[in-house]
C-alpha positions, 0 to 999 in steps of 0.5 A, a space after each residue: 459493463 466496466 467494474 472498477 475495483 482498487 487494491 493494495 499490492 506489495 511485491 509481485 507481478 501483474 499481467 494486464 490482458 483485455 479481458 482479465 487482470 492477473 495479479 501475483 502477489 506477496 500482499 493484495 488487499 481490497 481497498 475496502 478492507 483496509 483500516 484507515 486509522 491503522 495505516 495513519 497510525 503505521 505511516 506515523 510510525 514509519 515517519 518517526 522511524 525514518 527520522 530516528 534511524 540509527 543505520 542505513 538499514 534503519 533508514 531503508 526499512 522505515 522508508 519501505 514501511 512509510 511507502 506501504 502505509 502510504 500506499 495503503 492510505 491512497 488506495 483507500 482514497 481512490 476507492 472513496 472518489 469512486 
């Protein structure tokens, strides 16, 4: 029996074996625990921060925050398509 579970993970390593998957991650969150409205707000804030960045560091930080929020939303959407 195949069991599919969707997660958001950020930073770390994944090892995939025929019978198991090992995830060592800085952040891991089950897709069904993701608050969609919170992730959408984080994405919007990151986009604004990226547009208003005053330095390369600010832009890079906003870009990373945007990628994280987008990945959370993608994990949630994959779960819903299941």
